[in-house]
ROPAZA-518757 format. One record per residue (C-alpha): residue in three letters; z negated, x negated, y negated. Coordinates in steps of 0.001 Angstrom, whole numbers, plus 500000, padded with zeros to 6 digits. Layout:
REM residues N
alaZXY/...
END
This chain:
REM residues 857
met500000500000500000/arg501023498543496584/lys498690498619493540/cys499453498767489819/ala498974495297488316/arg497624496867485104/cys495134499569486169/gly494781499070489949/thr496030502563490872/ala497447502820494402/leu501230503196494397/ala503783504441496943/asp505670501845498949/asp509002503152497532/val510022500337495208/ser512517502600493464/ala509676504710491988/pro509654504431488164/gly506355502555487531/cys502718503623487581/pro502287507357486699/val498750506789485366/cys499930504114482934/val502896506240481840/leu500638509246481189/gln498040507103479420/gly500741505663477125/ala502062509104476283/leu498550510337475437/glu497825507284473283/leu501045507839471370/ser500371511532470742/glu496768510873469656/thr497821508093467330/gly500546510218465773/ser498139513130465163/glu495705510914463300/ala498336509306461047/val498022510346457393/ile500092509377454364/leu497901509142451252/glu500243507363448845/lys502711509262446696/pro505345508287444134/gly503692507128440925/asp500760505416442665/cys500248501670442281/ile499490499235445068/gly498644495883443581/pro501317495024440999/tyr503801497472442554/lys504432501033441349/leu505725503374444090/leu508973505154443068/glu510023507084446176/lys509624507094449960/ile512764505688451573/gly511726505420455219/glu509042506307457732/gly508389505097461267/gly505775505955463858/trp503150503739462246/gly504385502609458830/val505910504009455629/val508444502229453381/tyr508634502902449634/arg511005501832446894/ala508686500167444373/gln508959498664440894/gln507544495216440135/glu507147494122436524/glu505471490701436848/pro506384487877437140/leu509902489395436871/pro511061493018436762/arg512802494097439964/gln512860496816442597/val511513495989446065/ala510756497644449390/leu507017498000450120/lys505899498747453684/ile502313499935454308/ile500557500983457487/lys499645504663457788/val496079505857457451/gly494658506469460914/leu496841503783462469/asp495023500883460872/thr493359499956464148/ala493069496352465182/arg495946496855467597/met498301498394465027/ile497309495938462326/ala498197493148464751/arg501610494745465318/phe502101495196461537/asp501098491592460953/leu503552490445463636/glu506447492045461733/arg505328490422458476/arg504971486990460092/ala508323487394461845/leu510090488120458555/ala508201485342456769/leu509434482811459323/met513071483585458534/glu515200482514455577/his518779483701456081/pro521300485444453761/asn521780488219456318/ile518062488995456900/ala515902490915454426/arg513385488419452955/val509577488863452661/leu508520488502449034/asp504768489217449083/ala501923490562451238/gly498433491953450643/ala496010494785451361/thr495034497964449530/gln491550498505448114/thr490669500236451399/gly491854497246453413/arg495134498645454740/pro497722495846454910/tyr501134496002453259/phe503965493587452658/val506857493509450184/met510472492865451180/glu513846492444449542/leu515279495937448844/val518556496584450715/thr520227499717449323/gly523512499820451178/pro524642502197453964/arg524447501523457691/ile527070499036458876/thr528947501696460872/asp528984504094457911/tyr530136501335455538/cys533027500323457823/asp534194503936458201/gln533794504835454512/gln535747501746453409/gln538293502163456259/leu537833498544457309/ser540394497205459766/thr539341495894463171/val539566492305461904/glu537384493098458868/arg534801494806461100/leu534697491757463382/asn534150489433460410/leu531160491547459271/phe529783491660462813/thr529866487858463215/gln527547487615460168/val525088489904461984/cys525326487631465044/lys524449484627462875/ala521417486459461459/val520177487335464966/gln520767483746466063/his518615482556463143/ala515806484876464251/his516087483558467810/thr515841479946466605/lys512562480949464926/gly511333482369468249/ile511757486047467187/ile513428488762469312/his514363491870467313/arg514451494339470285/asp515824497263468203/leu519264496271466917/lys521158499413465850/pro523261500556462864/ser520272501880460887/asn518691498423461102/val521817496666459792/leu522576497719456208/val525499496513454098/gly525042495636450444/leu527409494096447909/gln526968490626446447/glu529532489573443839/gly531779492361445102/gln531686491181448722/pro530016493117451582/val526964491360453063/pro525190492839456108/lys521377492578456196/val519251492893459354/ile516024494803458653/asp513025496337460482/phe511478493742462754/gly508744496318463424/ile508944495962467227/ala509982492316467207/lys508484490009469794/ala507811486293469596/ala509830484630472344/gln506911482375473485/gln503813484477472630/glu501060484935475161/glu500859488356476769/glu497628489501475186/gln499076488866471709/thr502341490737472288/glu501263493831474231/leu501324496131471207/thr502488499422472765/gly501014501716475373/ala501920501104479002/gly505046502889480166/gln506410503442476619/phe509913502396475691/ile510003499675473047/gly513097500322470937/thr515777503003470590/val516879504233474013/ala520656504291473394/tyr520595500631472288/met518114499273474883/ser519020496699477513/pro518410497383481217/glu515397495075481248/gln513811496950478304/val513866500286480150/glu512360498888483356/pro508738500182483670/gly506038497599483038/ser508561494834482304/asp507335492195479848/asp510083489740480734/ile512185490314477598/asp514117487397476107/thr516812486818473486/arg519511488184475789/ser518148491693475229/asp519324491334471623/ile522757490254472945/tyr522928493617474741/gly521979495424471513/leu524701493513469659/gly527164494593472369/val526277498274471819/leu526657497827468054/leu530078496158468476/tyr531167498968470851/glu530284501529468179/leu532035499579465406/leu535266499450467445/thr535355502973468907/gly533126505156466755/arg531369506074470001/met528463504590472026/pro528592503293475620/phe526163506083476612/glu526164508988474192/arg522774509461472518/gln522648513247472990/glu523363512966476717/leu520536510431477112/leu518105512606475155/arg518864515556477447/ala518252513416480554/gly514835512732482086/leu513052509396482075/gly514334508436485531/glu517918509462484710/ile517839507401481500/arg516759504331483456/arg519349504943486153/arg522235505282483724/ile521336502240481630/cys520520500026484634/gln523216501123487102/glu526081503024485467/glu528942501003483953/pro530152502380480605/pro533933502659480062/lys535668499791478298/pro536184500384474553/ser539968500822474930/thr539434503244477830/arg536954505292475754/leu539521505509472936/ala542391506433475290/arg540334509344476682/leu539763510895473259/ala541669513990472237/ala544721513227470102/gly543052514460466917/asp539851512456467524/leu541858509289468306/thr543920509728465152/ser540699510159463123/val539219506935464554/ala542486505075463852/gln542527506318460254/arg539008504945459775/his540430501592460950/arg543374501972458519/thr545951501942461344/gln547828504072463896/pro546489505049467369/pro548903502824469406/thr548137499823467175/leu544370500412467453/leu544519500661471259/his546668497531471440/ser544309495525469197/ile541206496383471284/arg542704496330474776/gly542300492885476333/asp540121490283474619/leu537797492707472796/asp537296494739475989/trp536230491562477788/ile533945490401474945/val532135493760474619/met531694494227478384/lys530306490688478768/ala527681491437476110/leu526822494686477987/glu526411493099481431/lys523551494663483453/asp522580491209484732/arg521451489313481644/thr522390485974483214/arg526035487108482927/arg525768487945479208/tyr526364485493476394/glu523521482965476315/thr523169483193472528/ala524246485355469636/ile526203482443468186/ala528151482195471471/leu529141485850471052/ala530203485175467443/ala532172482113468563/asp534085484138471177/ile535015486693468512/arg536199483875466255/arg538337482517469123/his539888485979469485/leu540642486149465749/asp542210482657465907/asn544381483653468920/glu542563481207471181/glu541369481790474750/val538084483734474840/ala535276482683477173/ala534627486271478311/arg538031486636479947/pro538763484980483325/pro541346482259482639/ser544899482604483965/lys548113480706483356/leu549791483766481841/tyr546828484401479510/arg546774480775478354/leu550517480956477703/gln550135484150475647/lys547443482569473497/leu549496479398473035/leu552462481453471840/gln550296483516469482/arg548812480406467910/asn552258478910467332/lys554210481880466041/leu557632480861464822/ala558188484027462806/val557103482212459643/cys559323479293460588/ala562259481642461167/ala561631483390457866/gly561201480023456169/ala564488478894457631/val566164481975456175/phe564585481347452796/val565587477684452789/ala569080478671453923/leu569388481133451064/val568067478679448463/leu570353475971449796/gly573196478478449917/leu572782479425446283/gly572476475786445262/val575439474693447334/ser577497477674446085/thr576887476559442492/trp577743472994443421/leu580910474153445200/leu581910476196442183/phe581802473112439982/arg583599471035442628/glu586358473605442995/arg586724473756439214/ala586930469956439066/ala589446470002441929/arg591626472491440045/gln591363470361436901/arg592423467284438861/ala595334469195440376/asp596424470307436876/ala596111466743435673/ala598254465584438570/glu600957468089437634/arg600880466901434026/glu601074463344435256/gln604138464208437327/ser605844465747434267/arg605118462691432192/leu606455460411434873/arg609661462391435195/ala610167462055431397/gln609833458290431716/ala612091458034434770/gln614921456522432756/glu612663453703431610/ser611720452483435045/gln612674453840438472/arg610106451639440175/arg607294452793437914/glu608229456464438436/val608007456118442226/asp604652454388441999/leu603143456995439706/arg604490459866441850/lys602703458455444863/arg599479458255442907/ala599848461879441761/glu600546463061445293/ala597437461240446509/asn595314462977443860/gln596715466377444847/lys595984465721448521/lys592423464747447634/ala591960467993445686/gln593236470023448633/thr590892468159450966/glu587901468939448746/ala588901472622448535/glu589037472738452340/lys585588471152452522/ser584303473895450191/lys585600476569452568/gln583936474818455510/val580566474736453702/ala580868478458452902/gln581624479154456571/phe578570477090457573/leu576350479283455374/lys577782482435456958/glu577077481098460443/met573534480147459396/leu572851483748458302/asn574305485013461568/gly571756482902463434/val568596484444462014/gly568662487802463794/pro566075489244466229/ser567456487301469188/ala566256484162467393/ala562920485785466476/lys562180486418470194/gly559899489400469676/arg557870488007466815/asp557113490027463685/thr560311490398461639/ala558777492137458598/met559040488972456481/leu562621488465457660/arg563556492023456615/asp561935491515453211/ile563887488284452631/leu567136489985453674/asp566488492754451106/arg565819490216448361/thr568924488270449352/ala571085491391449140/ala569705492121445653/arg570718488619444464/leu574249488595445876/gly575883490709443143/pro574603488856440058/glu575159485386441558/leu578583485948443149/thr580222487987440389/asn583512486079440520/gln583668485684444301/pro584097489215445751/glu585458487960449084/val582480485654449678/glu580082488443448590/ala581793490889450976/asp581490488418453886/leu577785487864453224/arg577052491607452833/ser578821492290456124/ile576683489641457832/leu573497491093456257/gly574547494506457529/gln574903493161461076/val571489491441460948/asn569881494667459651/glu571514496586462504/asp570130494083465044/leu566662494527463489/gly566929498326463858/asn567163498890460074/tyr570122501268460303/pro569975502661456710/gly570010499066455440/ala572957498266457718/glu574893501298456423/leu574317500296452795/met575427496676453345/gln578617497686455225/arg579594500258452571/gln579134497623449848/ala581122495072451886/ile584016497548452185/asp583901498254448428/arg583948494520447571/arg586853493814449943/arg588942496683448565/ala588203495525445014/ala589324491984445912/leu592534493394447478/gly593330495450444413/gly593143498720446340/ala595248497543449296/glu593924498456452757/asp595825495945454897/asp592958493617455743/leu591329492982459134/lys587930492419457539/val588053495966456126/ala588740497211459656/ala585770495202461009/ser583434496576458345/leu584581500143459060/asn583665499671462741/ser580233498247461808/leu579678501143459392/gly580491503597462194/val577881501954464448/ala575204502194461716/leu576002505880461055/glu575855506671464781/arg572495504898465169/glu571170506948462219/gly572232510122464026/lys574998510908461484/leu577465511688464255/ala579831513870462235/glu580216511131459584/ala580682508354462144/glu583806509701463926/pro586291509598460992/val585008506130460030/tyr585585504840463580/arg589079506330463700/glu590023504898460276/gly588995501411461403/leu590910501792464696/ala594070502919462931/leu593948500010460486/arg593382497421463220/his596151498920465396/lys598508498731462409/leu597707495070461688/gln597265493647465207/gly598941495993467631/ala597586497723470731/glu596296494801472798/asn593552492764471128/ala589873492321472001/glu588470493697468712/leu590486496885469090/ala588980497297472583/lys585474496815471164/asn586148499493468509/leu587485501877471176/ser584312501397473252/asn582159502239470215/leu584205505410469648/gly583647506277473334/asn579867505970472835/leu580040508466469963/leu582177510906471976/trp579684510658474863/arg576833511547472527/leu578870514535471315/asn579227515613474999/arg583037515188474862/leu582998513386478189/ala586734513446479019/glu587633511894475640/ala584843509327476056/glu586161508311479498/ala589707507850478173/ala588433505604475362/tyr586311503531477793/leu589136503028480309/glu591602501948477613/ala589026499553476148/leu588255498091479596/ser591938497520480376/ile592558495723477069/ser589389493600477417/lys590297492425480922/lys593765491396479728/thr592619489614476586/leu589182488208477531/gly589169488073481344/his587158489976483946/gly583992487898483431/ser583489488444479682/ala580421489997478065/gln582597492731476521/val583870493757479963/gly580216493976481103/ala579258496163478123/ile582141498607478698/thr581325498725482419/ala577772499736481483/asn579164502538479290/leu581234503822482238/ala578072503711484370/ile576219505873481841/leu579150508302481885/ala579011508447485709/ala575271509179485573/thr575880511957483038/arg578372513524485464/gly575822513491488287/lys577067510374490124/pro573924508174490222/ala575026505971493151/glu578258505048491370/ala576265504430488183/glu573818502137490018/ser576666499998491399/leu578228499603487940/phe574848498830486312/arg574120496111488858/gln577526494536488154/thr576772494584484441/leu573288493100484899/ala574572490229487053/leu577315489402484538/asp574988489534481505/leu572366487340483224/lys575080484753483851/leu576395484871480272/leu573236485489478204/gly570284484237480275/ser567159486220481126/asp565524486395477654/his567973488613475758/pro567756492220474490/thr570923493128476425/ile569144492322479717/ala566341494773478833/lys568977497422478091/asp570690496743481442/leu567375497008483324/ser566512500324481673/asn569970501713482506/leu569547500588486122/gly566163502345486203/asn567858505570485030/ser570293505496487962/leu567490504789490445/gln565426507669489057/asp568431510002489292/gln568592509158493017/gly564913509985493519/arg563924506312494010/arg561055506593491547/asp558948503613492634/glu561932501257492318/ala562826502830488988/glu559263502412487646/glu559217498695488489/val562567498147486735/tyr561461500185483673/trp558271498106483304/gln560425494930483445/ala562661496320480693/val559688497248478460/ala557976493869478993/leu561171491996478108/gly561737494272475102/arg558251493542473740/lys558965489831474222/val562353489570472504/leu562225492399469926/asp559933493544467142/asn557237495963468406/gln558750498763466263/his562409498193467175/pro564265501455467959/asp565721499994471188/leu562197499371472503/ala561479503077471915/ile564493503964474121/trp563142501928477039/leu559595503227476546/asn560957506782476508/asn562698506255479874/leu559475504882481373/gly557436507767479935/glu559776510371481431/leu559471508739484872/leu555665508603484694/ala555612512273483693/ala557847513107486673/lys555416511242488955/gly552494513290487609/cys550934510441485577/ala550387512664482542/asp547803510458480769/glu549978507323480901/ala553086509308479963/ala551346510833476927/ala550204507409475652/ile553719505956476000/his555416508927474312/gln552877508741471450/glu553975505125470892/cys557635506269470981/val556968508938468361/ala555224506385466115/ile558139503900466370/arg560833506493465737/leu559027508125462821/ala558603504685461227/arg562132503375461848/leu564401506447462243/gly562620509100460162/ser561319512574460879/gln564745514285461181/his566457511968463691/leu567521513413467042/tyr565790510557468874/thr562557511465467043/ala563030515029468287/leu563525513734471842/ser560241511785471711/leu558375514799470292/phe559822516959473106/asn558776514463475811/leu555296514092474254/ala554974517895474295/arg555774517969478023/ala553172515266478743/leu550502517078476686/his551400520308478500/ala550866518553481842/gln547438517403480598/gly546510520991479801/arg546403520328476040/leu548345523532475295/thr547765523839471540/glu548911520264470857/ala551887520712473213/glu552968523876471370/ile552911522023468032/met555061519178469410/tyr557568521604470979/arg557938523466467667/glu558486520228465707/ala561153519053468170/leu562816522496468087/ala562951522527464271/ile564734519156464131/arg567232520113466835/gln568008523529465348/his568695521854461997/arg570989519188463493/trp572858521585465833/ala573033524589463500/glu576845524938463740/his577195525491467497/pro574934525967470556/his573559522799472132/ile571629522067475324/asp568876520256473353/val568018523461471454/ala568036525518474663/gln565725523032476433/ser563302522991473466/leu563120526795473511/asp562564526761477282/gly559735524230476979/leu558134526251474175/ala558368529423476282/his556707527596479185/val553670526464477194/leu553365529846475427/thr553324531501478856/asp550505529262480065/ala548632529946476810/gly548884533695477422/lys551170534320474399/leu553598536356476482/ala555446538193473707/glu556288534947471904/ala557199533335475237/glu559631536157476055/ala561379535851472676/ala561779532074473041/glu563099532295476618/arg565607535042475734/glu566929532918472856/ser567250529912475219/leu569131532013477790/ala571534533351475131/leu572356529815473965/leu573003528610477527/arg575412531471478175/asp577335530701474951/met577740526990475758/pro580967525635477313/gly580904523954480729/asp578812524587483809/gln575271525533482740/gly574468527370485987/arg571376525382486937/asp569773525722483497/ile570654529423483327/ala569061530026486739/arg565867528279485616/ala565750530298482384/val566255533578484264/ala563460532694486707/arg561073531845483861/leu561951535060482017/asp561270537077485199/asp557888535356485514/ile557021536203481890/leu557995539849482345/ser555962540060485573/arg552909538681483789/gln553362541185480970/lys553434544061483477/ala550347542721485235/ala548515542400481922/ser549401545968480884/gly548664547458484312/thr552250548741484656/pro553339548854488338/
END
């Protein structure tokens, strides 16, 4: 039979029993008796020593804190803490004195300082502290909408303060937001750790530190470490504060706690201990991902960011750091608070964090992040532009000098011919000299053209394929500034300006900035036509018309794109004839547009003609042949021939890998297309693996908000939804919506597609209200874009809306939507039998439910 080490009561042999019941009961009684005797005598206006009490600003179980005014030796406001009447027993006075001595030991900018101490006329002790007037650290971060990085920088200051306390032998034991206040010093936020009321000296003897009744919790339950909630445990060390810091960091990152306070308060004593000691809380990123869409958006707004960006910033290193601080076994936590702060600093500096198990891939990722070349790439562009402007000015003067020398040579020739009668020999000699000067001038003019060509090629080399997935925001900004400078600085060189604007348009298209690409190509066409004096017979005009058509198509301006494509084709055919590689490329682009307009027969004719010309002019193994083959594969998939599409996609992928290597955006496109054909054949597991490869490569070689990345994410999200992975599908489609809203705008058809797919995923999750909103937004965009004639996209949006309205019990609205969908399907050309059958079945289901609800047989 076991016995209690404190009171000698016999205990059961079950070691899982939560401590000695006699000690627990005795502690509870002591606490209630003490609380009933506590009296507050002081009131605002009273004086205690040289301090006049202004207002009560805080009250604990055994002490009261006032804001007080001090006049001597200098006027200032302070915080005065005094023990309550009735609690001024030797035991409580010892505890009060421990807090005062703990604060007096410490001198740190992030810890509230002790300024004075004394006793009232009745002998009750008090001490005076620095007054900290700011809000709790969590409230400050949310009110100021601090980013994740700014929150981490504030938190590391708290870690340093706790480390200082530990070096003085003091354990706080109650770290929580209300004990970390944020004030402003010289306009900068400074966190201050306060309330060492339950602090413990790390090396005190037991009889000096046992200041609470047996069985009582010391601290705030939601922030307590496993060892603090163990009954009768006195073995508390500095690592308990590490756990408290972990809870605080969790709350700063997610706005939630590892174990919600209200749930703990509703639980019994044994359940509280079980949860804190045995149950693993979810990782911060997991907690955020499980929030409702509105709650997640609210948390992201308080971090001054978007939900996908917030999840991405916390997932990984910060998950590892927080969970290491919250380890149940304290030997697995950080040894010191400064070690925790150092790991956060390593994360902010893109170095390997100690909390995460090392791997070769992880080390490589960190190495790449620390050596980002985006700045170098942008710097190269800037240097190229500065050099270009300088060299252009230099070339202008050289060309002018060359023309002057050529004119001088002509004058010299005239003079020599006039003197021919005087001396035949002299005339021949001078003619040779003049011819040499003219040749030199021509050579210098040719060099000027070569330098201009070099600058064009340099601009062509700074696109996203060179950036390799790094942030291209600076690059886009420099391109915009470059475009703004072209007109004023190239006033007399319209052909050079047109060439450079065309190149800038192509780079903007590669970056996914389609409005910028459209603007540059239109201006290039205008400059070329101005230089030609209104004449159209120029191949560069034809090239710019094709590039303008691509930009318009990518913007979703399909009706505008077709006449532009056809104008460029006609001009090129007129100048170069029927069989040239550029004409084939333009034909393939026209085929893509016709495919998007669902004019499949016309699209196929354009593709086949383009493929025939490309094979004749470039050979069967060219990249252009591979691209057109991929277009034919997409056409085959559209016509319900997935096996044929797979074969063509695999041919394209093999050819592109040979020509472009593995790290190229085209390879990601090929992989995603291959995944589509596999999914169409029901080979979902193979398709999912290929889609993930495409997305991973896209994130590596493109900007994280590139429209092409959204295409590949969308394909993956649709597959996950088909496999029943609604949570993962919803997260991916939310990222797609964010990318397309940012880069394509709220009225683009691709934005509508992502909203529609997000609605389906939310519907599968049972989030019917949110799904209905997404369906209606997608429907509005599609009805606006396809207002002139019926389109399958509008019919599908109405069908999806009817489905969710049915599940929500809004049967009258569901019936109206489904009838409208059915009417559109019947008015559309082509075979719509499968979709019509589905719409009829859903309408029958709605009508049956209406009869059941009304009691009609």
